[in-house]
C-alpha positions as YAML, in Angstrom:
chain: A
units: angstrom
residues:
- id: 1
  name: MET
  ca: [-11.34, -14.06, 4.77]
- id: 2
  name: LEU
  ca: [-10.52, -10.43, 4.09]
- id: 3
  name: GLU
  ca: [-12.62, -9.79, 1.01]
- id: 4
  name: GLN
  ca: [-16.18, -8.58, 1.50]
- id: 5
  name: SER
  ca: [-19.00, -9.46, -0.89]
- id: 6
  name: ARG
  ca: [-19.84, -6.34, -2.85]
- id: 7
  name: ILE
  ca: [-23.55, -7.15, -2.64]
- id: 8
  name: HIS
  ca: [-23.60, -5.69, 0.89]
- id: 9
  name: ALA
  ca: [-22.34, -2.34, -0.34]
- id: 10
  name: LEU
  ca: [-24.89, -2.38, -3.18]
- id: 11
  name: LYS
  ca: [-27.75, -3.18, -0.79]
- id: 12
  name: ASP
  ca: [-26.75, -0.28, 1.43]
- id: 13
  name: ARG
  ca: [-27.00, 2.08, -1.54]
- id: 14
  name: LEU
  ca: [-30.37, 0.86, -2.86]
- id: 15
  name: PRO
  ca: [-32.55, 3.36, -0.92]
- id: 16
  name: MET
  ca: [-30.37, 6.27, -2.01]
- id: 17
  name: SER
  ca: [-30.41, 5.04, -5.62]
- id: 18
  name: PHE
  ca: [-34.22, 4.76, -5.71]
- id: 19
  name: SER
  ca: [-34.56, 8.20, -4.12]
- id: 20
  name: ARG
  ca: [-32.24, 9.78, -6.68]
- id: 21
  name: ALA
  ca: [-33.93, 8.03, -9.60]
- id: 22
  name: PHE
  ca: [-37.45, 9.02, -8.49]
- id: 23
  name: GLY
  ca: [-36.43, 12.63, -7.84]
- id: 24
  name: PHE
  ca: [-34.65, 13.01, -11.17]
- id: 25
  name: ALA
  ca: [-37.50, 11.32, -13.11]
- id: 26
  name: THR
  ca: [-40.12, 13.51, -11.43]
- id: 27
  name: SER
  ca: [-38.14, 16.67, -12.21]
- id: 28
  name: VAL
  ca: [-37.71, 15.68, -15.85]
- id: 29
  name: LEU
  ca: [-41.41, 14.76, -16.20]
- id: 30
  name: CYS
  ca: [-42.55, 18.13, -14.80]
- id: 31
  name: LYS
  ca: [-40.28, 20.02, -17.20]
- id: 32
  name: PHE
  ca: [-41.43, 17.85, -20.11]
- id: 33
  name: TRP
  ca: [-45.11, 18.39, -19.21]
- id: 34
  name: LEU
  ca: [-44.63, 22.16, -19.10]
- id: 35
  name: ALA
  ca: [-42.72, 22.25, -22.42]
- id: 36
  name: TYR
  ca: [-45.32, 20.00, -24.07]
- id: 37
  name: PHE
  ca: [-48.14, 22.19, -22.74]
- id: 38
  name: VAL
  ca: [-46.56, 25.31, -24.28]
- id: 39
  name: VAL
  ca: [-45.28, 24.10, -27.67]
- id: 40
  name: GLY
  ca: [-46.43, 20.49, -27.88]
- id: 41
  name: TRP
  ca: [-49.64, 20.97, -29.86]
- id: 42
  name: GLY
  ca: [-47.96, 23.31, -32.34]
- id: 43
  name: VAL
  ca: [-45.19, 20.79, -32.98]
- id: 44
  name: TYR
  ca: [-47.76, 17.99, -33.23]
- id: 45
  name: ARG
  ca: [-49.89, 19.83, -35.83]
- id: 46
  name: SER
  ca: [-46.79, 20.77, -37.87]
- id: 47
  name: VAL
  ca: [-45.60, 17.16, -38.01]
- id: 48
  name: CYS
  ca: [-49.09, 15.96, -38.98]
- id: 49
  name: GLY
  ca: [-49.27, 18.57, -41.73]
- id: 50
  name: VAL
  ca: [-45.97, 17.38, -43.22]
- id: 51
  name: LEU
  ca: [-46.97, 13.71, -43.03]
- id: 52
  name: ALA
  ca: [-50.38, 14.48, -44.64]
- id: 53
  name: ARG
  ca: [-48.64, 15.61, -47.82]
- id: 54
  name: ILE
  ca: [-46.78, 12.30, -48.03]
- id: 55
  name: PHE
  ca: [-49.34, 9.78, -46.79]
- id: 56
  name: SER
  ca: [-53.10, 9.53, -47.06]
- id: 57
  name: THR
  ca: [-54.52, 10.18, -43.61]
- id: 58
  name: SER
  ca: [-58.00, 10.30, -42.11]
- id: 59
  name: ALA
  ca: [-59.03, 12.92, -39.61]
- id: 60
  name: TYR
  ca: [-59.87, 11.75, -36.08]
- id: 61
  name: ASN
  ca: [-59.84, 13.31, -32.65]
- id: 62
  name: VAL
  ca: [-56.79, 12.68, -30.40]
- id: 63
  name: ALA
  ca: [-57.17, 13.09, -26.65]
- id: 64
  name: SER
  ca: [-54.60, 15.27, -24.87]
- id: 65
  name: PRO
  ca: [-52.05, 13.10, -22.98]
- id: 66
  name: LEU
  ca: [-51.24, 15.93, -20.60]
- id: 67
  name: PHE
  ca: [-54.30, 15.31, -18.47]
- id: 68
  name: SER
  ca: [-54.36, 11.50, -18.69]
- id: 69
  name: ALA
  ca: [-53.44, 9.91, -15.33]
- id: 70
  name: SER
  ca: [-52.53, 6.58, -16.97]
- id: 71
  name: MET
  ca: [-50.22, 8.27, -19.48]
- id: 72
  name: LEU
  ca: [-48.50, 10.34, -16.81]
- id: 73
  name: ALA
  ca: [-47.98, 7.21, -14.68]
- id: 74
  name: PHE
  ca: [-46.56, 5.38, -17.70]
- id: 75
  name: TRP
  ca: [-44.13, 8.21, -18.41]
- id: 76
  name: LEU
  ca: [-43.03, 8.39, -14.76]
- id: 77
  name: HIS
  ca: [-42.53, 4.60, -14.60]
- id: 78
  name: THR
  ca: [-40.47, 4.64, -17.79]
- id: 79
  name: PHE
  ca: [-38.33, 7.55, -16.65]
- id: 80
  name: VAL
  ca: [-37.64, 5.91, -13.26]
- id: 81
  name: LEU
  ca: [-36.56, 2.63, -14.88]
- id: 82
  name: VAL
  ca: [-34.21, 4.41, -17.30]
- id: 83
  name: VAL
  ca: [-32.62, 6.51, -14.56]
- id: 84
  name: LEU
  ca: [-32.31, 3.47, -12.27]
- id: 85
  name: THR
  ca: [-30.37, 1.67, -14.99]
- id: 86
  name: TRP
  ca: [-27.92, 4.56, -15.19]
- id: 87
  name: GLU
  ca: [-27.73, 4.83, -11.39]
- id: 88
  name: PHE
  ca: [-27.06, 1.10, -10.89]
- id: 89
  name: ALA
  ca: [-24.34, 1.13, -13.53]
- id: 90
  name: HIS
  ca: [-22.69, 4.07, -11.76]
- id: 91
  name: GLN
  ca: [-22.97, 2.48, -8.30]
- id: 92
  name: LEU
  ca: [-21.61, -0.87, -9.49]
- id: 93
  name: PHE
  ca: [-18.60, 0.85, -11.06]
- id: 94
  name: GLU
  ca: [-17.91, 2.78, -7.85]
- id: 95
  name: ILE
  ca: [-18.29, -0.31, -5.65]
- id: 96
  name: ILE
  ca: [-16.14, -2.59, -7.76]
- id: 97
  name: VAL
  ca: [-13.42, -0.09, -8.70]
- id: 98
  name: THR
  ca: [-13.23, 2.56, -5.98]
- id: 99
  name: GLU
  ca: [-15.07, 1.33, -2.87]
- id: 100
  name: PRO
  ca: [-12.53, 0.47, -0.10]
- id: 101
  name: THR
  ca: [-12.74, -2.94, 1.53]
- id: 102
  name: ARG
  ca: [-13.31, -2.72, 5.28]
- id: 103
  name: ILE
  ca: [-14.13, -6.27, 6.21]
- id: 104
  name: ASN
  ca: [-12.37, -6.05, 9.59]
- id: 105
  name: GLU
  ca: [-15.04, -3.61, 10.79]
- id: 106
  name: LEU
  ca: [-17.61, -6.41, 10.44]
- id: 107
  name: SER
  ca: [-15.55, -8.85, 12.50]
- id: 108
  name: VAL
  ca: [-16.10, -9.49, 16.20]
- id: 109
  name: ASP
  ca: [-12.35, -9.08, 16.81]
- id: 110
  name: ARG
  ca: [-11.34, -6.61, 14.12]
- id: 111
  name: ASN
  ca: [-7.75, -6.28, 15.30]
- id: 112
  name: LEU
  ca: [-7.18, -10.03, 15.06]
- id: 113
  name: CYS
  ca: [-8.93, -10.07, 11.68]
- id: 114
  name: LEU
  ca: [-6.54, -7.39, 10.43]
- id: 115
  name: LEU
  ca: [-3.53, -9.25, 11.81]
- id: 116
  name: SER
  ca: [-4.58, -12.50, 10.14]
- id: 117
  name: GLY
  ca: [-4.74, -10.65, 6.82]
- id: 118
  name: LEU
  ca: [-1.23, -9.26, 7.29]
- id: 119
  name: ARG
  ca: [0.02, -12.82, 7.90]
- id: 120
  name: HIS
  ca: [-1.91, -14.36, 4.98]
- id: 121
  name: THR
  ca: [1.15, -15.15, 2.87]
- id: 122
  name: GLU
  ca: [-0.74, -17.85, 0.91]
- id: 123
  name: SER
  ca: [-2.66, -15.15, -0.96]
- id: 124
  name: PRO
  ca: [-0.65, -12.04, -1.96]
- id: 125
  name: LEU
  ca: [-3.87, -10.22, -2.85]
- id: 126
  name: ILE
  ca: [-5.37, -10.63, 0.62]
- id: 127
  name: GLN
  ca: [-2.09, -9.59, 2.26]
- id: 128
  name: HIS
  ca: [-1.89, -6.57, -0.05]
- id: 129
  name: LEU
  ca: [-5.42, -5.48, 0.91]
- id: 130
  name: ALA
  ca: [-4.62, -6.03, 4.59]
- id: 131
  name: PHE
  ca: [-1.67, -3.61, 4.45]
- id: 132
  name: GLN
  ca: [-3.89, -1.13, 2.63]
- id: 133
  name: GLU
  ca: [-6.45, -1.47, 5.43]
- id: 134
  name: LEU
  ca: [-3.73, -1.05, 8.06]
- id: 135
  name: TYR
  ca: [-2.63, 2.22, 6.48]
- id: 136
  name: ARG
  ca: [-6.23, 3.48, 6.42]
- id: 137
  name: VAL
  ca: [-6.66, 2.61, 10.09]
- id: 138
  name: ALA
  ca: [-3.34, 4.15, 11.12]
- id: 139
  name: ALA
  ca: [-3.92, 7.34, 9.16]
- id: 140
  name: PHE
  ca: [-7.64, 8.01, 9.50]
- id: 141
  name: SER
  ca: [-9.33, 5.78, 12.13]
- id: 142
  name: MET
  ca: [-8.44, 7.09, 15.58]
- id: 143
  name: GLU
  ca: [-10.88, 4.72, 17.30]
- id: 144
  name: GLN
  ca: [-9.33, 1.52, 15.98]
- id: 145
  name: ARG
  ca: [-5.82, 2.96, 16.24]
- id: 146
  name: VAL
  ca: [-6.36, 3.43, 19.97]
- id: 147
  name: GLU
  ca: [-7.70, -0.12, 20.18]
- id: 148
  name: ILE
  ca: [-4.51, -1.45, 18.58]
- id: 149
  name: LEU
  ca: [-2.25, 0.49, 20.95]
- id: 150
  name: THR
  ca: [-4.23, -0.53, 24.05]
- id: 151
  name: ASP
  ca: [-4.85, -4.18, 23.09]
- id: 152
  name: ILE
  ca: [-2.36, -5.82, 25.48]
- id: 153
  name: ASP
  ca: [-4.27, -8.80, 26.94]
- id: 154
  name: ARG
  ca: [-3.25, -11.48, 24.43]
- id: 155
  name: THR
  ca: [-1.22, -14.61, 24.97]
- id: 156
  name: SER
  ca: [0.75, -14.05, 21.74]
- id: 157
  name: GLY
  ca: [1.81, -10.53, 22.76]
- id: 158
  name: THR
  ca: [0.38, -7.06, 22.44]
- id: 159
  name: MET
  ca: [-1.40, -6.20, 19.23]
- id: 160
  name: TRP
  ca: [1.09, -3.41, 18.54]
- id: 161
  name: THR
  ca: [4.01, -5.84, 18.85]
- id: 162
  name: GLN
  ca: [2.46, -8.31, 16.41]
- id: 163
  name: ILE
  ca: [1.38, -5.72, 13.83]
- id: 164
  name: SER
  ca: [4.68, -3.85, 13.99]
- id: 165
  name: ALA
  ca: [6.52, -7.16, 13.57]
- id: 166
  name: GLU
  ca: [4.69, -7.77, 10.28]
- id: 167
  name: CYS
  ca: [5.56, -4.28, 9.03]
- id: 168
  name: ILE
  ca: [9.19, -4.66, 10.08]
- id: 169
  name: ALA
  ca: [9.34, -8.05, 8.37]
- id: 170
  name: VAL
  ca: [8.34, -6.48, 5.04]
- id: 171
  name: ILE
  ca: [10.99, -3.75, 5.39]
- id: 172
  name: SER
  ca: [13.67, -6.17, 6.60]
- id: 173
  name: ALA
  ca: [13.02, -8.52, 3.68]
- id: 174
  name: ALA
  ca: [13.66, -5.70, 1.21]
- id: 175
  name: THR
  ca: [16.77, -4.67, 3.16]
- id: 176
  name: GLY
  ca: [18.06, -8.25, 3.02]
- id: 177
  name: GLN
  ca: [17.55, -8.38, -0.74]
- id: 178
  name: LEU
  ca: [19.51, -5.15, -1.21]
- id: 179
  name: LYS
  ca: [22.32, -6.46, 1.00]
- id: 180
  name: ALA
  ca: [22.47, -9.67, -1.02]
- id: 181
  name: GLN
  ca: [22.94, -7.63, -4.21]
- id: 182
  name: ALA
  ca: [25.77, -5.57, -2.74]
- id: 183
  name: PRO
  ca: [29.22, -6.33, -4.16]
- id: 184
  name: ALA
  ca: [31.63, -8.08, -1.83]
- id: 185
  name: GLU
  ca: [33.86, -5.69, 0.08]
- id: 186
  name: LYS
  ca: [37.58, -6.00, -0.53]
- id: 187
  name: PRO
  ca: [39.63, -6.72, 2.62]
- id: 188
  name: LYS
  ca: [41.61, -3.74, 3.83]
- id: 189
  name: PRO
  ca: [45.40, -4.20, 3.69]
- id: 190
  name: VAL
  ca: [47.07, -4.57, 7.06]
- id: 191
  name: ALA
  ca: [50.06, -2.33, 7.65]
- id: 192
  name: PRO
  ca: [53.23, -4.23, 8.60]
- id: 193
  name: ILE
  ca: [54.38, -3.96, 12.18]
- id: 194
  name: LYS
  ca: [57.72, -2.24, 12.59]
- id: 195
  name: LYS
  ca: [60.40, -3.76, 14.80]
- id: 196
  name: GLY
  ca: [60.16, -2.55, 18.37]
- id: 197
  name: GLU
  ca: [56.70, -0.99, 17.84]
- id: 198
  name: ALA
  ca: [54.21, -1.55, 20.65]
- id: 199
  name: VAL
  ca: [51.12, -3.45, 19.55]
- id: 200
  name: ASP
  ca: [47.70, -3.00, 21.11]
- id: 201
  name: VAL
  ca: [46.29, -6.51, 21.11]
- id: 202
  name: ARG
  ca: [42.78, -5.18, 21.66]
- id: 203
  name: ALA
  ca: [42.85, -2.90, 18.61]
- id: 204
  name: GLY
  ca: [41.47, -5.67, 16.44]
- id: 205
  name: GLY
  ca: [38.50, -6.19, 18.71]
- id: 206
  name: ALA
  ca: [39.52, -9.72, 19.77]
- id: 207
  name: PRO
  ca: [39.55, -10.70, 23.45]
- id: 208
  name: MET
  ca: [42.96, -11.11, 25.12]
- id: 209
  name: ALA
  ca: [42.42, -14.84, 25.82]
- id: 210
  name: ASP
  ca: [41.76, -15.62, 22.14]
- id: 211
  name: ILE
  ca: [45.01, -14.05, 21.03]
- id: 212
  name: LEU
  ca: [47.15, -15.63, 23.77]
- id: 213
  name: GLN
  ca: [45.75, -19.11, 23.15]
- id: 214
  name: GLY
  ca: [46.12, -18.81, 19.38]
- id: 215
  name: ARG
  ca: [42.42, -19.11, 18.64]
- id: 216
  name: LYS
  ca: [40.75, -17.12, 15.94]
- id: 217
  name: PRO
  ca: [37.94, -14.85, 16.97]
- id: 218
  name: ALA
  ca: [34.49, -16.14, 16.15]
- id: 219
  name: VAL
  ca: [33.23, -15.08, 12.73]
- id: 220
  name: PRO
  ca: [29.57, -14.05, 12.66]
- id: 221
  name: ALA
  ca: [27.34, -16.22, 10.52]
- id: 222
  name: PRO
  ca: [26.31, -14.70, 7.19]
- id: 223
  name: PRO
  ca: [22.76, -13.38, 7.02]
- id: 224
  name: PRO
  ca: [20.21, -15.85, 5.64]
- id: 225
  name: ALA
  ca: [19.49, -15.56, 1.95]
- id: 226
  name: PRO
  ca: [16.17, -13.88, 1.12]
- id: 227
  name: ALA
  ca: [13.30, -16.17, 0.32]
- id: 228
  name: PRO
  ca: [12.72, -16.67, -3.41]
- id: 229
  name: VAL
  ca: [9.90, -14.64, -4.90]
- id: 230
  name: ASP
  ca: [7.16, -16.64, -6.58]
- id: 231
  name: LEU
  ca: [6.66, -14.69, -9.80]
- id: 232
  name: PHE
  ca: [3.41, -16.43, -10.66]
- id: 233
  name: GLY
  ca: [1.68, -16.50, -7.25]
- id: 234
  name: VAL
  ca: [-0.79, -19.00, -5.94]
- id: 235
  name: GLU
  ca: [-3.22, -18.24, -8.75]
- id: 236
  name: ALA
  ca: [-1.12, -20.25, -11.24]
- id: 237
  name: GLN
  ca: [-1.42, -23.98, -10.50]
- id: 238
  name: GLY
  ca: [-0.97, -27.32, -12.22]
- id: 239
  name: LEU
  ca: [-0.01, -27.37, -15.88]
- id: 240
  name: GLU
  ca: [-0.13, -23.58, -16.19]
- id: 241
  name: LYS
  ca: [2.47, -23.07, -13.45]
- id: 242
  name: TYR
  ca: [4.64, -25.90, -14.81]
- id: 243
  name: VAL
  ca: [4.73, -24.34, -18.29]
- id: 244
  name: LEU
  ca: [5.47, -20.85, -16.91]
- id: 245
  name: THR
  ca: [8.20, -22.17, -14.60]
- id: 246
  name: THR
  ca: [9.81, -24.15, -17.44]
- id: 247
  name: LEU
  ca: [9.86, -21.11, -19.72]
- id: 248
  name: ARG
  ca: [11.31, -18.98, -16.94]
- id: 249
  name: ASP
  ca: [14.09, -21.49, -16.24]
- id: 250
  name: MET
  ca: [14.95, -21.68, -19.95]
- id: 251
  name: LEU
  ca: [15.20, -17.89, -20.08]
- id: 252
  name: VAL
  ca: [17.36, -17.76, -16.96]
- id: 253
  name: ARG
  ca: [19.84, -20.31, -18.36]
- id: 254
  name: SER
  ca: [20.14, -18.52, -21.70]
- id: 255
  name: PRO
  ca: [22.91, -15.91, -22.27]
- id: 256
  name: LEU
  ca: [20.31, -13.18, -22.68]
- id: 257
  name: GLY
  ca: [18.66, -14.16, -19.40]
- id: 258
  name: GLN
  ca: [21.96, -14.11, -17.55]
- id: 259
  name: ARG
  ca: [22.66, -10.63, -18.87]
- id: 260
  name: ILE
  ca: [19.22, -9.41, -17.82]
- id: 261
  name: LEU
  ca: [19.56, -10.89, -14.35]
- id: 262
  name: ARG
  ca: [22.91, -9.19, -13.85]
- id: 263
  name: SER
  ca: [21.47, -5.78, -14.67]
- id: 264
  name: HIS
  ca: [20.85, -3.41, -11.79]
- id: 265
  name: ARG
  ca: [17.36, -2.60, -13.06]
- id: 266
  name: ALA
  ca: [16.32, -6.26, -12.88]
- id: 267
  name: GLN
  ca: [17.62, -6.48, -9.32]
- id: 268
  name: SER
  ca: [15.69, -3.36, -8.33]
- id: 269
  name: THR
  ca: [12.53, -4.81, -9.85]
- id: 270
  name: SER
  ca: [12.81, -7.91, -7.65]
- id: 271
  name: VAL
  ca: [13.35, -5.79, -4.53]
- id: 272
  name: PHE
  ca: [10.38, -3.54, -5.25]
- id: 273
  name: ALA
  ca: [7.99, -6.25, -6.43]
- id: 274
  name: ASN
  ca: [5.78, -5.27, -3.46]
- id: 275
  name: PHE
  ca: [6.60, -1.56, -3.64]
- id: 276
  name: GLN
  ca: [3.18, -0.31, -2.53]
- id: 277
  name: GLN
  ca: [3.08, -2.81, 0.31]
- id: 278
  name: GLN
  ca: [6.43, -1.49, 1.57]
- id: 279
  name: VAL
  ca: [5.13, 2.09, 1.44]
- id: 280
  name: TRP
  ca: [2.04, 1.16, 3.45]
- id: 281
  name: ALA
  ca: [4.14, -0.75, 6.00]
- id: 282
  name: ILE
  ca: [6.54, 2.18, 6.53]
- id: 283
  name: ARG
  ca: [3.85, 4.84, 6.76]
- id: 284
  name: SER
  ca: [1.58, 2.75, 8.98]
- id: 285
  name: LEU
  ca: [4.45, 1.95, 11.33]
- id: 286
  name: ILE
  ca: [5.62, 5.54, 11.70]
- id: 287
  name: ARG
  ca: [2.05, 6.83, 12.02]
- id: 288
  name: LEU
  ca: [1.33, 4.46, 14.92]
- id: 289
  name: VAL
  ca: [4.60, 5.53, 16.56]
- id: 290
  name: GLU
  ca: [3.69, 9.19, 16.06]
- id: 291
  name: CYS
  ca: [0.22, 8.80, 17.55]
- id: 292
  name: SER
  ca: [1.57, 6.83, 20.51]
- id: 293
  name: ILE
  ca: [2.54, 10.14, 22.16]
- id: 294
  name: THR
  ca: [-1.09, 10.78, 23.09]
- id: 295
  name: GLU
  ca: [-2.84, 7.45, 22.45]
- id: 296
  name: ASP
  ca: [-0.49, 4.85, 23.96]
- id: 297
  name: LYS
  ca: [-1.78, 4.58, 27.53]
- id: 298
  name: TYR
  ca: [0.48, 1.70, 28.57]
- id: 299
  name: GLY
  ca: [3.73, 2.70, 26.85]
- id: 300
  name: VAL
  ca: [3.96, -0.44, 24.68]
- id: 301
  name: VAL
  ca: [5.32, 1.51, 21.70]
- id: 302
  name: GLN
  ca: [8.14, 3.24, 23.59]
- id: 303
  name: THR
  ca: [10.07, 0.00, 24.10]
- id: 304
  name: ASP
  ca: [10.12, -0.70, 20.34]
- id: 305
  name: ILE
  ca: [11.07, 2.74, 19.03]
- id: 306
  name: ALA
  ca: [14.76, 1.83, 18.82]
- id: 307
  name: ARG
  ca: [13.93, -1.31, 16.82]
- id: 308
  name: VAL
  ca: [11.71, 0.65, 14.41]
- id: 309
  name: LEU
  ca: [14.39, 3.28, 13.86]
- id: 310
  name: GLU
  ca: [17.07, 0.64, 13.39]
- id: 311
  name: THR
  ca: [14.96, -1.01, 10.68]
- id: 312
  name: LEU
  ca: [14.29, 2.25, 8.86]
- id: 313
  name: PHE
  ca: [17.91, 3.44, 9.01]
- id: 314
  name: ALA
  ca: [19.18, 0.08, 7.79]
- id: 315
  name: TYR
  ca: [16.80, 0.22, 4.82]
- id: 316
  name: LEU
  ca: [17.73, 3.83, 4.06]
- id: 317
  name: ILE
  ca: [21.45, 3.01, 4.11]
- id: 318
  name: GLU
  ca: [20.97, 0.10, 1.69]
- id: 319
  name: LEU
  ca: [18.77, 2.19, -0.60]
- id: 320
  name: GLU
  ca: [21.34, 4.97, -0.82]
- id: 321
  name: ARG
  ca: [24.14, 2.43, -1.33]
- id: 322
  name: SER
  ca: [22.12, 0.87, -4.15]
- id: 323
  name: ALA
  ca: [21.68, 4.29, -5.75]
- id: 324
  name: MET
  ca: [25.42, 4.96, -5.50]
- id: 325
  name: GLN
  ca: [26.17, 1.56, -7.00]
- id: 326
  name: SER
  ca: [23.95, 2.25, -10.02]
- id: 327
  name: ASP
  ca: [25.62, 5.61, -10.53]
- id: 328
  name: GLY
  ca: [29.19, 4.42, -10.02]
- id: 329
  name: SER
  ca: [30.30, 7.82, -8.70]
- id: 330
  name: GLY
  ca: [30.19, 6.88, -5.03]
- id: 331
  name: ALA
  ca: [27.62, 9.59, -4.23]
- id: 332
  name: TYR
  ca: [23.83, 9.60, -4.10]
- id: 333
  name: ASN
  ca: [22.57, 11.15, -7.34]
- id: 334
  name: VAL
  ca: [18.85, 11.52, -7.98]
- id: 335
  name: GLN
  ca: [19.37, 11.93, -11.73]
- id: 336
  name: THR
  ca: [21.00, 8.53, -12.28]
- id: 337
  name: ALA
  ca: [19.42, 6.33, -9.59]
- id: 338
  name: ASN
  ca: [16.56, 3.96, -10.27]
- id: 339
  name: ARG
  ca: [13.24, 5.82, -9.95]
- id: 340
  name: GLN
  ca: [11.78, 3.23, -7.56]
- id: 341
  name: THR
  ca: [14.86, 3.57, -5.38]
- id: 342
  name: ILE
  ca: [14.46, 7.36, -5.39]
- id: 343
  name: ALA
  ca: [10.79, 7.10, -4.44]
- id: 344
  name: MET
  ca: [11.49, 4.66, -1.60]
- id: 345
  name: VAL
  ca: [14.33, 6.84, -0.28]
- id: 346
  name: GLN
  ca: [11.89, 9.75, -0.08]
- id: 347
  name: VAL
  ca: [9.30, 7.59, 1.69]
- id: 348
  name: VAL
  ca: [11.80, 6.48, 4.34]
- id: 349
  name: ARG
  ca: [13.23, 9.98, 4.78]
- id: 350
  name: ASN
  ca: [9.77, 11.49, 5.13]
- id: 351
  name: ALA
  ca: [8.93, 8.87, 7.77]
- id: 352
  name: LEU
  ca: [12.08, 9.73, 9.73]
- id: 353
  name: TYR
  ca: [11.32, 13.45, 9.45]
- id: 354
  name: VAL
  ca: [7.82, 12.79, 10.79]
- id: 355
  name: PHE
  ca: [9.28, 10.92, 13.75]
- id: 356
  name: THR
  ca: [11.86, 13.64, 14.44]
- id: 357
  name: THR
  ca: [9.37, 16.50, 14.36]
- id: 358
  name: SER
  ca: [6.84, 14.59, 16.47]
- id: 359
  name: PHE
  ca: [9.34, 13.45, 19.13]
- id: 360
  name: TYR
  ca: [11.58, 16.53, 18.97]
- id: 361
  name: GLU
  ca: [10.98, 17.45, 22.61]
- id: 362
  name: TYR
  ca: [11.34, 13.86, 23.81]
- id: 363
  name: LEU
  ca: [14.44, 12.70, 21.89]
- id: 364
  name: GLU
  ca: [16.72, 13.10, 24.86]
- id: 365
  name: ALA
  ca: [14.34, 11.20, 27.15]
- id: 366
  name: LEU
  ca: [14.15, 8.25, 24.74]
- id: 367
  name: LYS
  ca: [17.75, 7.22, 25.53]
- id: 368
  name: LEU
  ca: [18.43, 6.00, 22.00]
- id: 369
  name: PRO
  ca: [21.68, 4.20, 21.10]
- id: 370
  name: PRO
  ca: [24.50, 6.62, 20.15]
- id: 371
  name: GLN
  ca: [24.48, 5.55, 16.50]
- id: 372
  name: GLN
  ca: [20.75, 6.21, 16.12]
- id: 373
  name: ALA
  ca: [21.03, 9.51, 17.99]
- id: 374
  name: LYS
  ca: [23.77, 10.60, 15.61]
- id: 375
  name: GLN
  ca: [21.69, 9.62, 12.57]
- id: 376
  name: LEU
  ca: [18.63, 11.41, 13.93]
- id: 377
  name: GLN
  ca: [20.64, 14.56, 14.52]
- id: 378
  name: ALA
  ca: [20.85, 15.14, 10.75]
- id: 379
  name: PHE
  ca: [17.05, 14.95, 10.52]
- id: 380
  name: ALA
  ca: [16.65, 17.23, 13.54]
- id: 381
  name: ASN
  ca: [18.88, 19.76, 11.75]
- id: 382
  name: PHE
  ca: [16.93, 19.25, 8.47]
- id: 383
  name: SER
  ca: [20.17, 18.37, 6.73]
- id: 384
  name: ALA
  ca: [19.57, 14.70, 5.92]
...
């Protein structure tokens, strides 16, 4: 379970809340006592004089409350209770609305606890909070970041490999959705062969044996279709989910629904349904790679750098293609592209710039594939 009971955070703040309330109440009581000592009796006699003209009163002696221990204790008790009410309301608001959830720090195996949250697909909320926690750890917690990079004694693989696989899965899912929305490419016309012209049988990329034996080269299988997104989540169950699903299906089958679904904006909305989760996955992944220069003692990250870059470049290419498709001009235009697409392009580009500047002196030693080296060259020249 990733969520922490907020009562623990409130209990940790109780001593500080009582201290603040007592200090503020004492300060207010001292100022009130001094003001009452200076002008209190004059104000009291003036009020009594005004009331005596309206009501029939009888004269009697009133003891001064300034030197009564019971009255001072009553005032202090009342002030403390009032201030505590304000303080508790403030602390509850901070805990519920702004206090970060760090349940993995209370776990015996906090890395495994974090990984289980990243894999908790049954509850989108828990998975969302897990990616938020991963970003906090990658960006600000050097101690646990080192633990992740040096945690290699597990039967299921190193902790870096498992966590990076979850981040790459989020990015690859979005890339697959963008590829599925891409229009089908038209086949290029084949130029006729002139009589007597020499033909290079390997120009088409097919092996010699396949052409001589009349067999067609193997066609790669199409990529699997992206998993359908549950718009209602696990929170909607039973009759509620049945009614919502029925209404959604009726809308999809209607002419208006078909027109909405064909719109580019609707497609972008489905791709970026977990926009913040994608941002955390990209930034966490590149931050762990960046810190591996000094914190990866066993070199577990170096073997996966090419895979990380391949994932980011593939996503960037699809994002820019999607922006060009929405514009229709065949060029990336910030003014006409979907704003979520623009934001995600900047996130991916910033991540690649961070990698390039961090590994600038080691790019040649990484032995990256030629295609990735060529793509990184634009970022190294700050021309991407």
